[in-house]
mmCIF file of the N, C-alpha and C atoms, coordinates in Angstrom:
data_MODEL
# 
_entry.id   MODEL 
# 
loop_
_atom_site.group_PDB 
_atom_site.id 
_atom_site.type_symbol 
_atom_site.label_atom_id 
_atom_site.label_alt_id 
_atom_site.label_comp_id 
_atom_site.label_asym_id 
_atom_site.label_entity_id 
_atom_site.label_seq_id 
_atom_site.pdbx_PDB_ins_code 
_atom_site.Cartn_x 
_atom_site.Cartn_y 
_atom_site.Cartn_z 
_atom_site.occupancy 
_atom_site.B_iso_or_equiv 
_atom_site.pdbx_formal_charge 
_atom_site.auth_seq_id 
_atom_site.auth_comp_id 
_atom_site.auth_asym_id 
_atom_site.auth_atom_id 
_atom_site.pdbx_PDB_model_num 
ATOM 1   N N  . MET A 1 1  ? 102.906 83.642  118.909 1.00 0.00 ? 1  MET A N  1 
ATOM 2   C CA . MET A 1 1  ? 103.866 84.614  119.633 1.00 0.00 ? 1  MET A CA 1 
ATOM 3   C C  . MET A 1 1  ? 103.497 85.409  120.628 1.00 0.00 ? 1  MET A C  1 
ATOM 4   N N  . VAL A 1 2  ? 102.126 85.746  120.651 1.00 0.00 ? 2  VAL A N  1 
ATOM 5   C CA . VAL A 1 2  ? 101.540 86.172  121.965 1.00 0.00 ? 2  VAL A CA 1 
ATOM 6   C C  . VAL A 1 2  ? 101.575 85.674  123.040 1.00 0.00 ? 2  VAL A C  1 
ATOM 7   N N  . ASP A 1 3  ? 101.542 84.222  122.929 1.00 0.00 ? 3  ASP A N  1 
ATOM 8   C CA . ASP A 1 3  ? 101.951 83.193  124.249 1.00 0.00 ? 3  ASP A CA 1 
ATOM 9   C C  . ASP A 1 3  ? 103.120 83.117  124.717 1.00 0.00 ? 3  ASP A C  1 
ATOM 10  N N  . ALA A 1 4  ? 104.053 83.275  123.635 1.00 0.00 ? 4  ALA A N  1 
ATOM 11  C CA . ALA A 1 4  ? 105.637 83.257  124.022 1.00 0.00 ? 4  ALA A CA 1 
ATOM 12  C C  . ALA A 1 4  ? 106.200 84.508  124.838 1.00 0.00 ? 4  ALA A C  1 
ATOM 13  N N  . VAL A 1 5  ? 105.525 85.702  124.308 1.00 0.00 ? 5  VAL A N  1 
ATOM 14  C CA . VAL A 1 5  ? 105.430 86.782  124.940 1.00 0.00 ? 5  VAL A CA 1 
ATOM 15  C C  . VAL A 1 5  ? 104.959 86.915  126.311 1.00 0.00 ? 5  VAL A C  1 
ATOM 16  N N  . HIS A 1 6  ? 103.798 86.353  126.418 1.00 0.00 ? 6  HIS A N  1 
ATOM 17  C CA . HIS A 1 6  ? 103.348 86.351  127.833 1.00 0.00 ? 6  HIS A CA 1 
ATOM 18  C C  . HIS A 1 6  ? 103.875 85.487  128.736 1.00 0.00 ? 6  HIS A C  1 
ATOM 19  N N  . ALA A 1 7  ? 104.230 84.458  128.258 1.00 0.00 ? 7  ALA A N  1 
ATOM 20  C CA . ALA A 1 7  ? 105.086 83.258  129.176 1.00 0.00 ? 7  ALA A CA 1 
ATOM 21  C C  . ALA A 1 7  ? 106.474 83.808  129.543 1.00 0.00 ? 7  ALA A C  1 
ATOM 22  N N  . ALA A 1 8  ? 106.963 84.827  128.846 1.00 0.00 ? 8  ALA A N  1 
ATOM 23  C CA . ALA A 1 8  ? 108.320 85.508  129.361 1.00 0.00 ? 8  ALA A CA 1 
ATOM 24  C C  . ALA A 1 8  ? 108.062 86.702  130.330 1.00 0.00 ? 8  ALA A C  1 
ATOM 25  N N  . GLY A 1 9  ? 106.885 86.668  130.736 1.00 0.00 ? 9  GLY A N  1 
ATOM 26  C CA . GLY A 1 9  ? 106.445 88.072  131.329 1.00 0.00 ? 9  GLY A CA 1 
ATOM 27  C C  . GLY A 1 9  ? 106.262 89.326  130.628 1.00 0.00 ? 9  GLY A C  1 
ATOM 28  N N  . GLY A 1 10 ? 106.210 89.325  129.499 1.00 0.00 ? 10 GLY A N  1 
ATOM 29  C CA . GLY A 1 10 ? 106.307 90.411  128.655 1.00 0.00 ? 10 GLY A CA 1 
ATOM 30  C C  . GLY A 1 10 ? 104.656 91.186  128.236 1.00 0.00 ? 10 GLY A C  1 
ATOM 31  N N  . LYS A 1 11 ? 104.442 91.984  127.754 1.00 0.00 ? 11 LYS A N  1 
ATOM 32  C CA . LYS A 1 11 ? 103.067 92.671  127.393 1.00 0.00 ? 11 LYS A CA 1 
ATOM 33  C C  . LYS A 1 11 ? 103.088 92.925  125.975 1.00 0.00 ? 11 LYS A C  1 
ATOM 34  N N  . ILE A 1 12 ? 102.091 92.606  124.985 1.00 0.00 ? 12 ILE A N  1 
ATOM 35  C CA . ILE A 1 12 ? 102.018 92.721  123.898 1.00 0.00 ? 12 ILE A CA 1 
ATOM 36  C C  . ILE A 1 12 ? 100.867 93.339  123.477 1.00 0.00 ? 12 ILE A C  1 
ATOM 37  N N  . ALA A 1 13 ? 100.731 94.325  122.284 1.00 0.00 ? 13 ALA A N  1 
ATOM 38  C CA . ALA A 1 13 ? 99.420  94.991  121.898 1.00 0.00 ? 13 ALA A CA 1 
ATOM 39  C C  . ALA A 1 13 ? 99.626  95.057  120.315 1.00 0.00 ? 13 ALA A C  1 
ATOM 40  N N  . PRO A 1 14 ? 98.245  94.708  119.703 1.00 0.00 ? 14 PRO A N  1 
ATOM 41  C CA . PRO A 1 14 ? 97.983  94.794  118.408 1.00 0.00 ? 14 PRO A CA 1 
ATOM 42  C C  . PRO A 1 14 ? 98.345  96.188  117.758 1.00 0.00 ? 14 PRO A C  1 
ATOM 43  N N  . GLN A 1 15 ? 98.822  96.540  116.512 1.00 0.00 ? 15 GLN A N  1 
ATOM 44  C CA . GLN A 1 15 ? 98.864  97.824  116.177 1.00 0.00 ? 15 GLN A CA 1 
ATOM 45  C C  . GLN A 1 15 ? 98.310  97.676  114.828 1.00 0.00 ? 15 GLN A C  1 
ATOM 46  N N  . LEU A 1 16 ? 97.252  98.455  114.570 1.00 0.00 ? 16 LEU A N  1 
ATOM 47  C CA . LEU A 1 16 ? 96.526  98.470  113.103 1.00 0.00 ? 16 LEU A CA 1 
ATOM 48  C C  . LEU A 1 16 ? 96.921  99.853  112.327 1.00 0.00 ? 16 LEU A C  1 
ATOM 49  N N  . TRP A 1 17 ? 97.303  99.747  111.183 1.00 0.00 ? 17 TRP A N  1 
ATOM 50  C CA . TRP A 1 17 ? 97.552  100.805 110.516 1.00 0.00 ? 17 TRP A CA 1 
ATOM 51  C C  . TRP A 1 17 ? 97.910  100.495 108.913 1.00 0.00 ? 17 TRP A C  1 
ATOM 52  N N  . HIS A 1 18 ? 97.749  101.379 108.248 1.00 0.00 ? 18 HIS A N  1 
ATOM 53  C CA . HIS A 1 18 ? 97.643  101.542 106.829 1.00 0.00 ? 18 HIS A CA 1 
ATOM 54  C C  . HIS A 1 18 ? 98.784  102.273 106.222 1.00 0.00 ? 18 HIS A C  1 
ATOM 55  N N  . VAL A 1 19 ? 99.801  101.916 105.404 1.00 0.00 ? 19 VAL A N  1 
ATOM 56  C CA . VAL A 1 19 ? 100.904 102.779 105.135 1.00 0.00 ? 19 VAL A CA 1 
ATOM 57  C C  . VAL A 1 19 ? 100.709 103.408 103.584 1.00 0.00 ? 19 VAL A C  1 
ATOM 58  N N  . GLY A 1 20 ? 99.712  102.788 103.023 1.00 0.00 ? 20 GLY A N  1 
ATOM 59  C CA . GLY A 1 20 ? 98.907  103.405 101.595 1.00 0.00 ? 20 GLY A CA 1 
ATOM 60  C C  . GLY A 1 20 ? 100.153 103.282 100.639 1.00 0.00 ? 20 GLY A C  1 
ATOM 61  N N  . SER A 1 21 ? 100.229 104.442 99.694  1.00 0.00 ? 21 SER A N  1 
ATOM 62  C CA . SER A 1 21 ? 101.226 104.308 98.703  1.00 0.00 ? 21 SER A CA 1 
ATOM 63  C C  . SER A 1 21 ? 102.528 104.686 99.274  1.00 0.00 ? 21 SER A C  1 
ATOM 64  N N  . ILE A 1 22 ? 102.925 104.646 100.327 1.00 0.00 ? 22 ILE A N  1 
ATOM 65  C CA . ILE A 1 22 ? 104.221 104.949 100.894 1.00 0.00 ? 22 ILE A CA 1 
ATOM 66  C C  . ILE A 1 22 ? 105.042 103.482 100.658 1.00 0.00 ? 22 ILE A C  1 
ATOM 67  N N  . ARG A 1 23 ? 104.325 102.482 100.893 1.00 0.00 ? 23 ARG A N  1 
ATOM 68  C CA . ARG A 1 23 ? 104.604 101.188 100.999 1.00 0.00 ? 23 ARG A CA 1 
ATOM 69  C C  . ARG A 1 23 ? 105.351 100.740 99.340  1.00 0.00 ? 23 ARG A C  1 
ATOM 70  N N  . LYS A 1 24 ? 106.455 100.154 99.381  1.00 0.00 ? 24 LYS A N  1 
ATOM 71  C CA . LYS A 1 24 ? 106.772 99.661  98.149  1.00 0.00 ? 24 LYS A CA 1 
ATOM 72  C C  . LYS A 1 24 ? 106.437 98.449  97.849  1.00 0.00 ? 24 LYS A C  1 
ATOM 73  N N  . PRO A 1 25 ? 106.059 97.959  96.709  1.00 0.00 ? 25 PRO A N  1 
ATOM 74  C CA . PRO A 1 25 ? 105.465 96.655  96.377  1.00 0.00 ? 25 PRO A CA 1 
ATOM 75  C C  . PRO A 1 25 ? 106.454 95.696  96.747  1.00 0.00 ? 25 PRO A C  1 
ATOM 76  N N  . GLY A 1 26 ? 106.284 94.482  97.104  1.00 0.00 ? 26 GLY A N  1 
ATOM 77  C CA . GLY A 1 26 ? 107.206 93.458  97.481  1.00 0.00 ? 26 GLY A CA 1 
ATOM 78  C C  . GLY A 1 26 ? 107.888 93.676  98.934  1.00 0.00 ? 26 GLY A C  1 
ATOM 79  N N  . GLN A 1 27 ? 107.442 94.762  99.679  1.00 0.00 ? 27 GLN A N  1 
ATOM 80  C CA . GLN A 1 27 ? 108.079 94.566  100.798 1.00 0.00 ? 27 GLN A CA 1 
ATOM 81  C C  . GLN A 1 27 ? 107.091 94.421  101.958 1.00 0.00 ? 27 GLN A C  1 
ATOM 82  N N  . GLY A 1 28 ? 107.856 94.407  103.387 1.00 0.00 ? 28 GLY A N  1 
ATOM 83  C CA . GLY A 1 28 ? 106.917 94.483  104.445 1.00 0.00 ? 28 GLY A CA 1 
ATOM 84  C C  . GLY A 1 28 ? 106.848 92.862  104.658 1.00 0.00 ? 28 GLY A C  1 
ATOM 85  N N  . PRO A 1 29 ? 105.949 92.665  105.809 1.00 0.00 ? 29 PRO A N  1 
ATOM 86  C CA . PRO A 1 29 ? 105.809 91.044  106.303 1.00 0.00 ? 29 PRO A CA 1 
ATOM 87  C C  . PRO A 1 29 ? 104.950 90.436  105.307 1.00 0.00 ? 29 PRO A C  1 
ATOM 88  N N  . HIS A 1 30 ? 104.215 90.867  104.327 1.00 0.00 ? 30 HIS A N  1 
ATOM 89  C CA . HIS A 1 30 ? 103.513 90.340  103.502 1.00 0.00 ? 30 HIS A CA 1 
ATOM 90  C C  . HIS A 1 30 ? 103.717 90.814  102.079 1.00 0.00 ? 30 HIS A C  1 
ATOM 91  N N  . PRO A 1 31 ? 105.050 90.566  101.443 1.00 0.00 ? 31 PRO A N  1 
ATOM 92  C CA . PRO A 1 31 ? 105.380 91.008  100.099 1.00 0.00 ? 31 PRO A CA 1 
ATOM 93  C C  . PRO A 1 31 ? 104.259 90.714  99.054  1.00 0.00 ? 31 PRO A C  1 
ATOM 94  N N  . ASP A 1 32 ? 103.560 89.878  98.858  1.00 0.00 ? 32 ASP A N  1 
ATOM 95  C CA . ASP A 1 32 ? 102.727 89.603  98.028  1.00 0.00 ? 32 ASP A CA 1 
ATOM 96  C C  . ASP A 1 32 ? 101.432 90.344  98.013  1.00 0.00 ? 32 ASP A C  1 
ATOM 97  N N  . TYR A 1 33 ? 101.035 91.091  98.966  1.00 0.00 ? 33 TYR A N  1 
ATOM 98  C CA . TYR A 1 33 ? 99.972  91.845  99.156  1.00 0.00 ? 33 TYR A CA 1 
ATOM 99  C C  . TYR A 1 33 ? 100.134 93.222  98.349  1.00 0.00 ? 33 TYR A C  1 
ATOM 100 N N  . PRO A 1 34 ? 99.307  93.684  97.713  1.00 0.00 ? 34 PRO A N  1 
ATOM 101 C CA . PRO A 1 34 ? 99.360  94.851  96.753  1.00 0.00 ? 34 PRO A CA 1 
ATOM 102 C C  . PRO A 1 34 ? 99.559  96.165  97.582  1.00 0.00 ? 34 PRO A C  1 
ATOM 103 N N  . THR A 1 35 ? 100.138 97.046  97.072  1.00 0.00 ? 35 THR A N  1 
ATOM 104 C CA . THR A 1 35 ? 100.358 98.335  97.517  1.00 0.00 ? 35 THR A CA 1 
ATOM 105 C C  . THR A 1 35 ? 98.874  98.818  97.282  1.00 0.00 ? 35 THR A C  1 
ATOM 106 N N  . ALA A 1 36 ? 98.360  99.713  98.289  1.00 0.00 ? 36 ALA A N  1 
ATOM 107 C CA . ALA A 1 36 ? 96.861  100.252 98.073  1.00 0.00 ? 36 ALA A CA 1 
ATOM 108 C C  . ALA A 1 36 ? 96.919  101.658 98.643  1.00 0.00 ? 36 ALA A C  1 
ATOM 109 N N  . SER A 1 37 ? 96.164  102.597 97.926  1.00 0.00 ? 37 SER A N  1 
ATOM 110 C CA . SER A 1 37 ? 95.864  103.952 98.273  1.00 0.00 ? 37 SER A CA 1 
ATOM 111 C C  . SER A 1 37 ? 94.447  104.327 97.688  1.00 0.00 ? 37 SER A C  1 
ATOM 112 N N  . PRO A 1 38 ? 93.768  104.993 98.650  1.00 0.00 ? 38 PRO A N  1 
ATOM 113 C CA . PRO A 1 38 ? 92.348  105.236 98.283  1.00 0.00 ? 38 PRO A CA 1 
ATOM 114 C C  . PRO A 1 38 ? 92.403  106.037 96.799  1.00 0.00 ? 38 PRO A C  1 
ATOM 115 N N  . SER A 1 39 ? 93.287  107.088 96.866  1.00 0.00 ? 39 SER A N  1 
ATOM 116 C CA . SER A 1 39 ? 93.200  108.147 95.542  1.00 0.00 ? 39 SER A CA 1 
ATOM 117 C C  . SER A 1 39 ? 94.319  107.609 94.492  1.00 0.00 ? 39 SER A C  1 
ATOM 118 N N  . GLY A 1 40 ? 95.236  106.969 94.890  1.00 0.00 ? 40 GLY A N  1 
ATOM 119 C CA . GLY A 1 40 ? 96.269  106.446 93.899  1.00 0.00 ? 40 GLY A CA 1 
ATOM 120 C C  . GLY A 1 40 ? 97.203  107.643 93.918  1.00 0.00 ? 40 GLY A C  1 
ATOM 121 N N  . LEU A 1 41 ? 96.958  108.591 94.621  1.00 0.00 ? 41 LEU A N  1 
ATOM 122 C CA . LEU A 1 41 ? 98.160  109.858 94.671  1.00 0.00 ? 41 LEU A CA 1 
ATOM 123 C C  . LEU A 1 41 ? 98.888  109.677 95.958  1.00 0.00 ? 41 LEU A C  1 
ATOM 124 N N  . LEU A 1 42 ? 100.236 109.868 95.852  1.00 0.00 ? 42 LEU A N  1 
ATOM 125 C CA . LEU A 1 42 ? 101.374 110.100 96.843  1.00 0.00 ? 42 LEU A CA 1 
ATOM 126 C C  . LEU A 1 42 ? 101.215 111.311 97.318  1.00 0.00 ? 42 LEU A C  1 
ATOM 127 N N  . HIS A 1 43 ? 101.260 112.455 96.508  1.00 0.00 ? 43 HIS A N  1 
ATOM 128 C CA . HIS A 1 43 ? 101.133 113.946 96.838  1.00 0.00 ? 43 HIS A CA 1 
ATOM 129 C C  . HIS A 1 43 ? 100.238 114.364 96.005  1.00 0.00 ? 43 HIS A C  1 
ATOM 130 N N  . PRO A 1 44 ? 99.769  115.439 95.843  1.00 0.00 ? 44 PRO A N  1 
ATOM 131 C CA . PRO A 1 44 ? 98.521  115.992 95.134  1.00 0.00 ? 44 PRO A CA 1 
ATOM 132 C C  . PRO A 1 44 ? 99.097  116.277 93.683  1.00 0.00 ? 44 PRO A C  1 
ATOM 133 N N  . GLY A 1 45 ? 98.413  115.689 92.895  1.00 0.00 ? 45 GLY A N  1 
ATOM 134 C CA . GLY A 1 45 ? 98.839  115.655 91.522  1.00 0.00 ? 45 GLY A CA 1 
ATOM 135 C C  . GLY A 1 45 ? 99.811  114.487 91.085  1.00 0.00 ? 45 GLY A C  1 
ATOM 136 N N  . GLU A 1 46 ? 100.370 113.730 92.032  1.00 0.00 ? 46 GLU A N  1 
ATOM 137 C CA . GLU A 1 46 ? 101.347 112.793 91.777  1.00 0.00 ? 46 GLU A CA 1 
ATOM 138 C C  . GLU A 1 46 ? 100.818 111.121 91.957  1.00 0.00 ? 46 GLU A C  1 
ATOM 139 N N  . LYS A 1 47 ? 100.282 110.715 90.838  1.00 0.00 ? 47 LYS A N  1 
ATOM 140 C CA . LYS A 1 47 ? 100.005 109.514 90.621  1.00 0.00 ? 47 LYS A CA 1 
ATOM 141 C C  . LYS A 1 47 ? 100.648 108.742 90.591  1.00 0.00 ? 47 LYS A C  1 
ATOM 142 N N  . VAL A 1 48 ? 100.925 107.476 91.559  1.00 0.00 ? 48 VAL A N  1 
ATOM 143 C CA . VAL A 1 48 ? 101.718 106.395 91.655  1.00 0.00 ? 48 VAL A CA 1 
ATOM 144 C C  . VAL A 1 48 ? 101.087 105.056 91.501  1.00 0.00 ? 48 VAL A C  1 
ATOM 145 N N  . LEU A 1 49 ? 99.643  104.930 91.902  1.00 0.00 ? 49 LEU A N  1 
ATOM 146 C CA . LEU A 1 49 ? 98.845  103.590 91.708  1.00 0.00 ? 49 LEU A CA 1 
ATOM 147 C C  . LEU A 1 49 ? 97.608  104.022 90.916  1.00 0.00 ? 49 LEU A C  1 
ATOM 148 N N  . GLU A 1 50 ? 96.880  103.003 90.769  1.00 0.00 ? 50 GLU A N  1 
ATOM 149 C CA . GLU A 1 50 ? 95.556  103.244 90.371  1.00 0.00 ? 50 GLU A CA 1 
ATOM 150 C C  . GLU A 1 50 ? 94.601  103.406 91.668  1.00 0.00 ? 50 GLU A C  1 
ATOM 151 N N  . PRO A 1 51 ? 93.574  104.110 91.766  1.00 0.00 ? 51 PRO A N  1 
ATOM 152 C CA . PRO A 1 51 ? 92.909  104.458 92.984  1.00 0.00 ? 51 PRO A CA 1 
ATOM 153 C C  . PRO A 1 51 ? 91.975  103.244 93.215  1.00 0.00 ? 51 PRO A C  1 
ATOM 154 N N  . LEU A 1 52 ? 91.823  103.079 94.550  1.00 0.00 ? 52 LEU A N  1 
ATOM 155 C CA . LEU A 1 52 ? 91.050  101.875 95.009  1.00 0.00 ? 52 LEU A CA 1 
ATOM 156 C C  . LEU A 1 52 ? 89.702  101.986 94.666  1.00 0.00 ? 52 LEU A C  1 
ATOM 157 N N  . SER A 1 53 ? 88.613  101.119 94.279  1.00 0.00 ? 53 SER A N  1 
ATOM 158 C CA . SER A 1 53 ? 87.226  101.290 94.149  1.00 0.00 ? 53 SER A CA 1 
ATOM 159 C C  . SER A 1 53 ? 86.636  101.288 95.288  1.00 0.00 ? 53 SER A C  1 
ATOM 160 N N  . MET A 1 54 ? 85.203  101.553 95.363  1.00 0.00 ? 54 MET A N  1 
ATOM 161 C CA . MET A 1 54 ? 84.735  101.885 96.518  1.00 0.00 ? 54 MET A CA 1 
ATOM 162 C C  . MET A 1 54 ? 84.485  100.461 97.382  1.00 0.00 ? 54 MET A C  1 
ATOM 163 N N  . ASP A 1 55 ? 84.229  99.137  96.337  1.00 0.00 ? 55 ASP A N  1 
ATOM 164 C CA . ASP A 1 55 ? 84.315  98.109  96.762  1.00 0.00 ? 55 ASP A CA 1 
ATOM 165 C C  . ASP A 1 55 ? 85.602  97.740  97.771  1.00 0.00 ? 55 ASP A C  1 
ATOM 166 N N  . GLN A 1 56 ? 86.678  98.049  96.976  1.00 0.00 ? 56 GLN A N  1 
ATOM 167 C CA . GLN A 1 56 ? 88.106  97.594  97.929  1.00 0.00 ? 56 GLN A CA 1 
ATOM 168 C C  . GLN A 1 56 ? 88.161  98.472  98.954  1.00 0.00 ? 56 GLN A C  1 
ATOM 169 N N  . ILE A 1 57 ? 87.646  99.744  99.008  1.00 0.00 ? 57 ILE A N  1 
ATOM 170 C CA . ILE A 1 57 ? 87.658  100.673 100.285 1.00 0.00 ? 57 ILE A CA 1 
ATOM 171 C C  . ILE A 1 57 ? 87.003  99.986  101.339 1.00 0.00 ? 57 ILE A C  1 
ATOM 172 N N  . ASP A 1 58 ? 85.674  99.547  100.821 1.00 0.00 ? 58 ASP A N  1 
ATOM 173 C CA . ASP A 1 58 ? 84.796  99.078  101.914 1.00 0.00 ? 58 ASP A CA 1 
ATOM 174 C C  . ASP A 1 58 ? 85.399  97.644  102.336 1.00 0.00 ? 58 ASP A C  1 
ATOM 175 N N  . GLU A 1 59 ? 85.888  96.714  101.668 1.00 0.00 ? 59 GLU A N  1 
ATOM 176 C CA . GLU A 1 59 ? 86.648  95.587  101.889 1.00 0.00 ? 59 GLU A CA 1 
ATOM 177 C C  . GLU A 1 59 ? 87.927  95.931  103.052 1.00 0.00 ? 59 GLU A C  1 
ATOM 178 N N  . LEU A 1 60 ? 88.531  96.988  102.873 1.00 0.00 ? 60 LEU A N  1 
ATOM 179 C CA . LEU A 1 60 ? 89.617  97.469  103.697 1.00 0.00 ? 60 LEU A CA 1 
ATOM 180 C C  . LEU A 1 60 ? 89.144  97.752  105.146 1.00 0.00 ? 60 LEU A C  1 
ATOM 181 N N  . ILE A 1 61 ? 87.955  98.590  104.932 1.00 0.00 ? 61 ILE A N  1 
ATOM 182 C CA . ILE A 1 61 ? 87.463  98.855  106.261 1.00 0.00 ? 61 ILE A CA 1 
ATOM 183 C C  . ILE A 1 61 ? 86.738  97.714  106.958 1.00 0.00 ? 61 ILE A C  1 
ATOM 184 N N  . ALA A 1 62 ? 86.208  96.766  106.230 1.00 0.00 ? 62 ALA A N  1 
ATOM 185 C CA . ALA A 1 62 ? 85.913  95.685  106.898 1.00 0.00 ? 62 ALA A CA 1 
ATOM 186 C C  . ALA A 1 62 ? 86.804  94.713  107.514 1.00 0.00 ? 62 ALA A C  1 
ATOM 187 N N  . ALA A 1 63 ? 88.087  94.754  106.808 1.00 0.00 ? 63 ALA A N  1 
ATOM 188 C CA . ALA A 1 63 ? 89.044  94.109  107.443 1.00 0.00 ? 63 ALA A CA 1 
ATOM 189 C C  . ALA A 1 63 ? 89.742  94.556  108.603 1.00 0.00 ? 63 ALA A C  1 
ATOM 190 N N  . TYR A 1 64 ? 89.898  95.915  108.572 1.00 0.00 ? 64 TYR A N  1 
ATOM 191 C CA . TYR A 1 64 ? 90.469  96.751  109.820 1.00 0.00 ? 64 TYR A CA 1 
ATOM 192 C C  . TYR A 1 64 ? 89.319  96.368  111.075 1.00 0.00 ? 64 TYR A C  1 
ATOM 193 N N  . THR A 1 65 ? 88.152  96.545  110.669 1.00 0.00 ? 65 THR A N  1 
ATOM 194 C CA . THR A 1 65 ? 86.969  96.313  111.615 1.00 0.00 ? 65 THR A CA 1 
ATOM 195 C C  . THR A 1 65 ? 87.177  94.891  112.348 1.00 0.00 ? 65 THR A C  1 
ATOM 196 N N  . GLN A 1 66 ? 87.391  94.058  111.474 1.00 0.00 ? 66 GLN A N  1 
ATOM 197 C CA . GLN A 1 66 ? 87.662  92.545  112.198 1.00 0.00 ? 66 GLN A CA 1 
ATOM 198 C C  . GLN A 1 66 ? 88.901  92.570  112.814 1.00 0.00 ? 66 GLN A C  1 
ATOM 199 N N  . ALA A 1 67 ? 89.872  93.075  112.518 1.00 0.00 ? 67 ALA A N  1 
ATOM 200 C CA . ALA A 1 67 ? 91.054  93.147  113.115 1.00 0.00 ? 67 ALA A CA 1 
ATOM 201 C C  . ALA A 1 67 ? 91.031  93.680  114.628 1.00 0.00 ? 67 ALA A C  1 
ATOM 202 N N  . ALA A 1 68 ? 90.149  94.783  114.669 1.00 0.00 ? 68 ALA A N  1 
ATOM 203 C CA . ALA A 1 68 ? 89.993  95.571  115.859 1.00 0.00 ? 68 ALA A CA 1 
ATOM 204 C C  . ALA A 1 68 ? 89.070  94.590  116.872 1.00 0.00 ? 68 ALA A C  1 
ATOM 205 N N  . ILE A 1 69 ? 88.129  93.679  116.435 1.00 0.00 ? 69 ILE A N  1 
ATOM 206 C CA . ILE A 1 69 ? 87.196  93.022  117.109 1.00 0.00 ? 69 ILE A CA 1 
ATOM 207 C C  . ILE A 1 69 ? 88.182  91.881  117.467 1.00 0.00 ? 69 ILE A C  1 
ATOM 208 N N  . ASP A 1 70 ? 89.176  91.322  116.761 1.00 0.00 ? 70 ASP A N  1 
ATOM 209 C CA . ASP A 1 70 ? 89.707  90.255  116.939 1.00 0.00 ? 70 ASP A CA 1 
ATOM 210 C C  . ASP A 1 70 ? 90.691  90.545  118.067 1.00 0.00 ? 70 ASP A C  1 
ATOM 211 N N  . ALA A 1 71 ? 91.372  91.897  117.922 1.00 0.00 ? 71 ALA A N  1 
ATOM 212 C CA . ALA A 1 71 ? 92.407  92.412  119.058 1.00 0.00 ? 71 ALA A CA 1 
ATOM 213 C C  . ALA A 1 71 ? 91.644  92.522  120.360 1.00 0.00 ? 71 ALA A C  1 
ATOM 214 N N  . VAL A 1 72 ? 90.336  92.970  120.534 1.00 0.00 ? 72 VAL A N  1 
ATOM 215 C CA . VAL A 1 72 ? 89.730  93.103  121.710 1.00 0.00 ? 72 VAL A CA 1 
ATOM 216 C C  . VAL A 1 72 ? 89.320  91.733  122.286 1.00 0.00 ? 72 VAL A C  1 
ATOM 217 N N  . LYS A 1 73 ? 88.976  90.631  121.434 1.00 0.00 ? 73 LYS A N  1 
ATOM 218 C CA . LYS A 1 73 ? 88.633  89.398  122.082 1.00 0.00 ? 73 LYS A CA 1 
ATOM 219 C C  . LYS A 1 73 ? 90.261  88.760  122.502 1.00 0.00 ? 73 LYS A C  1 
ATOM 220 N N  . THR A 1 74 ? 91.341  88.922  121.675 1.00 0.00 ? 74 THR A N  1 
ATOM 221 C CA . THR A 1 74 ? 92.559  88.399  122.334 1.00 0.00 ? 74 THR A CA 1 
ATOM 222 C C  . THR A 1 74 ? 93.004  89.150  123.693 1.00 0.00 ? 74 THR A C  1 
ATOM 223 N N  . ARG A 1 75 ? 92.651  90.462  123.749 1.00 0.00 ? 75 ARG A N  1 
ATOM 224 C CA . ARG A 1 75 ? 93.219  91.381  125.009 1.00 0.00 ? 75 ARG A CA 1 
ATOM 225 C C  . ARG A 1 75 ? 92.274  90.606  126.291 1.00 0.00 ? 75 ARG A C  1 
ATOM 226 N N  . HIS A 1 76 ? 90.967  90.046  125.938 1.00 0.00 ? 76 HIS A N  1 
ATOM 227 C CA . HIS A 1 76 ? 90.138  89.795  127.025 1.00 0.00 ? 76 HIS A CA 1 
ATOM 228 C C  . HIS A 1 76 ? 90.303  88.191  127.257 1.00 0.00 ? 76 HIS A C  1 
ATOM 229 N N  . ASN A 1 77 ? 90.830  87.697  126.340 1.00 0.00 ? 77 ASN A N  1 
ATOM 230 C CA . ASN A 1 77 ? 90.814  85.872  126.429 1.00 0.00 ? 77 ASN A CA 1 
ATOM 231 C C  . ASN A 1 77 ? 92.478  85.568  126.032 1.00 0.00 ? 77 ASN A C  1 
ATOM 232 N N  . PRO A 1 78 ? 93.467  86.233  126.911 1.00 0.00 ? 78 PRO A N  1 
ATOM 233 C CA . PRO A 1 78 ? 94.875  85.649  126.494 1.00 0.00 ? 78 PRO A CA 1 
ATOM 234 C C  . PRO A 1 78 ? 95.076  84.343  126.493 1.00 0.00 ? 78 PRO A C  1 
# 
């Protein structure tokens, strides 16, 4: 997709974000991925999910770190 955008003369940039507990299960570009929230809360005192474990939080941080590294590589090597 990036190559097609560049070939058409366009620019494209990666966007890294996490919608947390606002995401409804089964929606988005990856419907099989579980909805996740560090606290499991949507609002103070309103539990909507099980909270993530520290290992799961560490895995999310590592995934976002790798995504940022990959984005920089792509930017410098289109």
